[in-house]
C-alpha positions in Angstrom: 38.6 17.2 181.0 38.8 17.3 184.8 41.2 14.3 184.7 43.5 16.2 182.4 43.4 19.3 184.6 44.1 17.2 187.7 47.1 15.6 186.0 48.5 19.0 185.0 48.0 20.2 188.6 49.8 17.2 189.9 52.7 17.7 187.4 52.9 21.3 188.4 53.0 20.5 192.1 55.7 17.8 191.5 57.9 20.1 189.4 57.5 22.8 192.1 58.6 20.4 194.8 61.6 19.1 192.7 62.8 22.6 191.8 62.4 23.8 195.4 64.4 20.9 196.6 67.1 21.5 194.0 67.1 25.2 194.8 67.6 24.6 198.6 70.3 22.0 197.8 72.1 24.5 195.6 71.9 27.3 198.2 73.2 24.9 200.9 76.2 24.1 198.8 76.9 27.7 197.7 76.7 29.1 201.2 80.0 27.5 202.4 81.9 28.8 199.4 80.4 32.2 199.8 81.4 32.3 203.5 84.9 31.2 202.5 85.3 34.0 200.0 83.8 36.6 202.4 86.1 35.5 205.2 89.1 35.7 202.9 88.6 39.5 202.4 87.7 40.3 206.0 90.1 42.1 208.4 91.0 40.0 211.4 88.8 42.2 213.6 85.7 41.4 211.6 86.5 37.7 211.5 86.7 37.6 215.3 83.6 39.7 215.9 80.4 38.2 217.3 77.9 37.4 215.9 79.5 36.4 212.5 78.1 38.2 209.5 78.3 37.9 205.7 78.6 41.7 205.4 82.2 42.9 205.0 82.5 46.5 206.3 86.2 47.0 205.4 87.2 44.6 202.6 90.9 44.0 202.2 93.2 42.1 199.8 95.9 41.7 202.4 95.2 38.0 203.0 95.8 37.3 199.3 99.0 39.4 199.3 100.3 37.5 202.3 99.4 34.2 200.7 101.6 34.8 197.7 104.3 36.6 199.7 104.8 34.2 202.6 104.6 30.8 200.8 105.5 29.9 197.1 101.8 29.8 196.0 102.6 30.4 192.4 104.9 27.4 192.3 102.2 25.2 193.9 99.7 26.5 191.4 102.0 25.7 188.5 102.8 22.2 189.8 99.1 21.4 190.2 98.1 22.8 186.8 101.0 21.0 185.0 100.4 17.7 186.7 96.6 17.8 186.4 96.7 19.0 182.8 99.3 16.4 181.7 97.5 13.5 183.4 94.2 14.6 181.9 95.6 14.8 178.4 97.2 11.4 178.8 94.0 9.8 180.1 92.0 11.3 177.2 94.4 9.7 174.7 95.2 6.4 176.2 91.7 5.6 177.6 90.0 6.5 174.4 92.5 4.4 172.4 92.0 1.4 174.7 88.3 1.9 174.7 88.3 1.9 170.9 90.2 -1.4 170.9 87.9 -3.1 173.5 84.8 -1.8 171.7 85.5 -2.4 168.0 88.3 -4.9 167.7 88.1 -8.6 168.2 91.2 -10.3 169.6 92.0 -13.3 171.7 90.9 -12.8 175.4 89.4 -9.4 174.8 86.4 -9.9 177.0 88.3 -11.7 179.7 91.0 -9.0 179.8 88.3 -6.4 180.1 86.6 -8.3 183.0 90.0 -8.5 184.8 90.4 -4.7 184.4 86.9 -4.1 185.8 87.7 -6.4 188.7 90.8 -4.4 189.5 88.4 -1.5 190.4 87.4 -3.5 193.5 90.9 -3.4 194.9 91.3 -0.4 197.2 93.8 2.1 195.9 95.5 2.3 199.4 96.8 -1.3 198.8 99.2 0.1 196.1 100.7 2.9 198.1 103.7 1.0 199.6 104.5 -0.9 196.5 104.1 2.3 194.4 106.5 4.2 196.7 109.1 1.4 196.6 108.8 1.3 192.8 109.2 5.1 192.5 112.3 5.0 194.8 114.0 2.2 192.7 113.3 4.1 189.5 114.7 7.3 191.1 111.5 9.2 190.5 110.9 10.6 194.0 110.5 14.4 194.1 109.8 14.5 190.3 107.0 15.0 187.9 107.5 11.5 186.7 106.2 10.1 190.0 103.1 12.4 189.9 102.2 11.8 186.2 103.3 8.5 184.8 101.6 6.1 187.3 98.2 7.7 186.5 98.4 8.3 182.8 95.5 5.9 182.2 92.8 4.5 184.4 90.4 1.6 184.2 87.4 3.8 184.8 88.3 6.0 181.8 88.7 2.9 179.6 85.3 1.6 180.7 83.7 5.0 180.1 85.2 5.3 176.6 84.4 1.7 175.7 80.7 2.1 176.6 80.4 5.2 174.5 82.3 3.9 171.5 80.1 0.8 171.4 77.2 3.0 170.4 79.0 4.1 167.2 77.8 2.2 164.2 80.3 -0.3 162.7 79.3 1.0 159.2 81.3 4.2 159.8 84.4 2.2 160.5 83.9 -0.1 157.6 83.4 2.8 155.2 86.6 4.4 156.5 88.5 1.1 155.9 87.1 1.0 152.3 88.5 4.5 151.8 91.9 3.2 152.7 92.2 4.6 156.3 94.4 2.8 158.7 93.5 2.0 162.3 95.0 5.1 163.8 93.5 7.3 161.1 90.1 5.8 161.8 90.6 6.5 165.5 91.7 10.1 164.8 89.2 11.1 162.1 86.1 8.9 162.9 86.2 8.0 166.6 87.5 11.1 168.3 85.1 13.6 166.7 82.1 11.4 167.8 83.2 10.9 171.4 83.7 14.5 172.5 81.0 14.4 175.2 82.5 11.4 176.9 86.0 12.9 176.6 84.8 16.1 178.2 83.3 14.0 181.0 86.5 12.0 181.4 88.5 15.3 181.4 86.4 16.7 184.2 86.7 13.6 186.4 90.4 13.3 185.8 91.3 16.9 186.3 89.3 17.3 189.5 90.7 14.0 190.9 94.3 15.0 190.2 93.8 18.6 191.4 92.5 17.3 194.7 95.0 14.4 195.0 96.7 14.6 198.4 97.9 11.2 199.6 100.1 10.2 196.6 101.9 13.5 196.3 102.4 13.4 200.1 104.2 10.1 199.8 106.4 10.8 196.8 107.1 14.5 197.3 109.1 16.0 200.2 110.6 19.1 198.7 108.9 22.5 198.7 109.5 23.2 195.0 107.6 20.1 193.9 104.5 20.4 196.2 101.1 20.5 194.6 98.3 22.8 195.8 96.8 20.3 198.3 100.2 19.9 200.0 100.6 23.7 200.0 97.3 24.1 201.7 98.3 21.6 204.4 101.5 23.6 204.9 99.5 26.8 205.0 97.1 25.5 207.6 100.0 24.2 209.7 102.1 27.4 209.6 99.4 30.0 209.5 96.4 28.2 210.9 95.5 31.1 213.2 95.4 33.5 210.2 91.8 32.5 209.1 91.6 35.0 206.3 94.8 33.8 204.8 93.7 30.2 205.1 90.4 31.0 203.4 92.2 32.9 200.7 94.3 29.8 200.0 91.1 27.7 199.8 89.5 30.2 197.3 92.6 30.1 195.1 92.6 26.3 195.2 88.9 25.8 194.4 88.5 28.5 191.7 90.2 26.5 188.9 88.0 23.5 189.6 84.9 25.6 189.3 86.1 27.1 186.0 86.8 23.7 184.6 83.5 22.3 185.6 81.5 25.3 184.4 83.4 25.2 181.1 82.5 21.6 180.3 79.2 21.2 182.2 77.1 21.0 179.0 79.0 17.9 178.0 79.0 16.4 181.5 75.5 15.0 181.8 75.3 14.1 178.1 78.5 12.0 178.4 77.3 10.3 181.5 73.9 9.5 180.0 75.1 8.2 176.7 77.8 5.9 178.1 75.1 3.4 179.3 73.3 3.1 175.9 74.9 -0.2 175.1 76.4 -2.8 177.5 
């Protein structure tokens, strides 16, 4: 009896420690975002006051008004949403299709091809920047959506993620669909896709956030204002209006809000997808 009570007490202490640690970590991550938002609605006098304070005495929306008035912020937002959305949808389709082929189909060199693909993950992405720029220039895709979308329509990590998840699907379901007369694409559409929603949500989060924050590649292939994405717009904002701290913080709030919305919308699938992708090797 005493041993059981002692074990419960230890479990309670351990859980208290874990939750306290997670709470402190969550607060430490939330404070910078809260400070960013508070600064974005402060008048310049309060921003420059000492000591700094989280309390806003005279909140103002002027920084946001200046943000959308002085730079083409709506255009930057549209470009980022369009590019990130198109790349995410393309990755969901192509990576899941390739993952299905590698997981459930037997063809010559399947395992060797997959190993080569995984090996390519060890190559730093910076190595491809110059060759990628030369290719985009020869194709005439500079300053276009093609340069931002087509080179990243599928990724090795997404193929690996989908393959690992699809391998956990019983072959009997596919065999039953074949007996019913379903073709390969019909099996993929009606059997595979409904069962891999958690991993697709995980892939969508990873891909969308990566493309939303992508800075180096757009910087290389884009040099016109109308084609800039949000990270490039924030760099311009910081360069031209770096002393207007409220406006810079307003731009940061506008840039990070869609990412939070996407993550919070799909968070229930996120951990489930990550956990289940490792069920079978």
